[in-house]
C-alpha positions as CSV (number, residue, x, y, z in Angstrom):
1,X,16.9,4.3,-5.8
2,X,13.9,5.3,-7.8
3,X,14.3,7.2,-11.1
4,X,11.5,9.1,-12.8
5,X,10.7,6.2,-15.0
6,X,10.1,3.9,-12.0
7,X,8.1,6.5,-10.2
8,X,5.9,7.1,-13.2
9,X,5.4,3.3,-13.6
10,X,4.4,3.0,-9.9
11,X,1.9,5.9,-10.2
12,X,0.4,4.5,-13.4
13,X,-0.3,1.1,-11.6
14,X,-1.8,2.9,-8.6
15,X,-4.0,5.0,-10.8
16,X,-5.3,2.2,-13.1
17,X,-5.7,-0.5,-10.4
18,X,-7.0,1.6,-7.5
19,X,-8.0,5.2,-8.3
20,X,-10.0,4.1,-11.4
21,X,-11.7,1.5,-9.1
22,X,-13.0,4.2,-6.9
23,X,-10.8,4.1,-3.8
24,X,-10.3,7.4,-2.0
25,X,-6.5,7.3,-1.6
26,X,-3.6,5.0,-2.2
27,X,-0.1,5.5,-0.7
28,X,3.0,3.5,-1.6
29,X,5.6,3.7,1.2
30,X,8.7,2.0,2.4
31,X,8.8,0.3,5.7
32,X,10.2,3.4,7.4
33,X,7.1,5.3,6.5
34,X,8.6,7.4,3.7
35,X,6.1,8.2,0.9
36,X,7.1,7.0,-2.6
37,X,3.8,7.6,-4.3
38,X,0.5,9.1,-3.2
39,X,-2.7,9.5,-5.1
40,X,-6.1,10.6,-3.9
41,X,-9.5,11.5,-5.2
42,X,-9.0,15.2,-4.4
43,X,-11.5,15.1,-1.5
44,X,-9.2,13.6,1.1
45,X,-7.9,16.0,3.7
46,X,-5.8,13.6,5.7
47,X,-2.3,14.2,7.0
48,X,-0.7,11.7,4.7
49,X,2.8,12.0,6.2
50,X,1.6,11.1,9.7
51,X,-0.6,8.4,8.2
52,X,2.4,6.9,6.3
53,X,4.5,6.9,9.5
54,X,1.8,5.3,11.6
55,X,1.0,2.7,8.9
56,X,4.6,1.6,8.8
57,X,4.6,1.4,12.6
58,X,1.3,-0.4,12.7
59,X,2.6,-3.0,10.2
60,X,5.8,-3.4,12.2
61,X,3.9,-4.0,15.4
62,X,1.6,-6.5,13.8
63,X,4.6,-8.3,12.2
64,X,6.1,-8.7,15.7
65,X,2.8,-10.1,17.0
66,X,2.8,-12.6,14.1
67,X,6.2,-13.8,15.3
68,X,5.0,-14.2,18.8
69,X,2.3,-16.6,17.6
70,X,4.6,-18.5,15.3
71,X,3.9,-16.9,12.0
72,X,6.7,-15.3,9.9
73,X,4.5,-12.4,9.1
74,X,1.0,-11.2,8.2
75,X,1.2,-9.9,4.7
76,X,-1.9,-7.8,4.9
77,X,-4.0,-5.9,7.4
78,X,-7.6,-4.6,7.1
79,X,-9.3,-2.0,9.3
80,X,-13.0,-1.3,8.9
81,X,-14.6,1.9,9.9
82,X,-18.1,3.3,9.5
83,X,-17.3,5.3,6.4
84,X,-13.6,4.6,5.7
85,X,-11.7,1.4,5.5
86,X,-8.0,0.8,5.3
87,X,-6.2,-2.1,3.6
88,X,-2.4,-2.6,4.1
89,X,-0.4,-5.0,1.9
90,X,3.2,-5.8,2.1
91,X,5.0,-5.5,-1.3
92,X,8.1,-7.6,-1.3
93,X,10.1,-7.0,1.9
94,X,10.7,-3.3,1.8
95,X,7.4,-1.7,0.8
96,X,3.8,-1.2,1.9
97,X,0.7,-0.4,0.0
98,X,-1.9,1.5,2.0
99,X,-5.4,1.9,0.5
100,X,-8.2,4.0,1.9
101,X,-11.6,3.2,0.5
102,X,-15.3,3.6,1.3
103,X,-18.0,0.9,1.6
104,X,-18.9,1.3,-2.1
105,X,-15.8,-0.7,-3.0
106,X,-16.0,-4.5,-2.4
107,X,-13.2,-5.8,-0.2
108,X,-13.0,-9.0,-2.2
109,X,-12.6,-7.2,-5.5
110,X,-10.0,-4.8,-3.9
111,X,-8.0,-7.8,-2.6
112,X,-8.0,-9.2,-6.1
113,X,-6.8,-5.9,-7.5
114,X,-4.1,-5.6,-4.8
115,X,-2.7,-9.1,-5.7
116,X,-2.6,-8.1,-9.4
117,X,-1.0,-4.7,-8.6
118,X,1.7,-6.2,-6.4
119,X,2.8,-8.5,-9.3
120,X,3.0,-5.4,-11.5
121,X,4.9,-3.5,-8.9
122,X,7.4,-6.3,-8.5
123,X,8.3,-6.0,-12.2
124,X,9.4,-2.4,-11.4
125,X,11.0,-3.1,-8.0
126,X,12.9,-6.3,-8.4
127,X,15.4,-4.9,-10.9
128,X,16.1,-2.1,-8.5
129,X,17.0,-4.5,-5.7
130,X,19.8,-6.0,-7.9
131,X,21.3,-2.5,-8.2
132,X,21.4,-1.8,-4.5
């Protein structure tokens, strides 16, 4: 599905929009938890494969809860910790953007950058859906 050109484009967006902003890690996955792109600040020591699988499962569970209360879906999730925070955003129907960041990054500014990045990612992803 993804060629090297598309993967390079995705990584460039993640680098410029998130890593350069100061986030600790950004992972772009499909809804099955498969990692498409993963960038971190070199300090992270997390098991990214387990994290990706759990993030996809978490998003799936929350989507089911949304349906129970009459919503089609929740397009983003946010978990706040003492030192680390996680932001999940759905990208189109098949992908999920998972961002790990510290308290030094403003949630409001991050959400703005996420919205911008999703539009850029769609430019790469939408032509690929036509080919499927």
